[in-house]
VEXTI-440846 format. One record per residue (C-alpha): residue number from 1; z, x, y. Coordinates in steps of 0.1 Angstrom, whole numbers, plus 5000, padded with zeros to 4 digits. Layout:
<nodes>
(node NUM; (Z; X; Y)),
...
</nodes>
This chain:
<nodes>
(node 1; (0744; 6230; 1471)),
(node 2; (0712; 6222; 1465)),
(node 3; (0702; 6185; 1471)),
(node 4; (0671; 6173; 1457)),
(node 5; (0649; 6147; 1479)),
(node 6; (0619; 6123; 1470)),
(node 7; (0592; 6119; 1487)),
(node 8; (0567; 6094; 1488)),
(node 9; (0534; 6092; 1506)),
(node 10; (0519; 6054; 1517)),
(node 11; (0487; 6046; 1534)),
(node 12; (0493; 6021; 1563)),
(node 13; (0480; 5992; 1552)),
(node 14; (0501; 5999; 1519)),
(node 15; (0535; 6004; 1541)),
(node 16; (0522; 5967; 1562)),
(node 17; (0520; 5953; 1530)),
(node 18; (0556; 5966; 1512)),
(node 19; (0575; 5973; 1546)),
(node 20; (0609; 5958; 1533)),
(node 21; (0604; 5979; 1504)),
(node 22; (0598; 6014; 1520)),
(node 23; (0626; 6005; 1544)),
(node 24; (0651; 6002; 1516)),
(node 25; (0637; 6035; 1502)),
(node 26; (0642; 6051; 1532)),
(node 27; (0681; 6038; 1540)),
(node 28; (0682; 6053; 1503)),
(node 29; (0676; 6090; 1516)),
(node 30; (0641; 6089; 1502)),
(node 31; (0613; 6109; 1523)),
(node 32; (0585; 6087; 1532)),
(node 33; (0552; 6098; 1544)),
(node 34; (0526; 6076; 1562)),
(node 35; (0494; 6086; 1564)),
(node 36; (0461; 6073; 1580)),
(node 37; (0431; 6080; 1555)),
(node 38; (0451; 6108; 1538)),
(node 39; (0460; 6125; 1569)),
(node 40; (0495; 6125; 1576)),
(node 41; (0506; 6105; 1605)),
(node 42; (0540; 6102; 1608)),
(node 43; (0574; 6109; 1584)),
</nodes>
């Protein structure tokens, strides 16, 4: 079984401004990678 997952990269400032939107995306199964100045710091 091959499960396709979607992935989004978001900067810290954008994450702060739209936190509930990104929480909803994670709840739906999407991977969200948080970046700081273009470098991944969390997922």
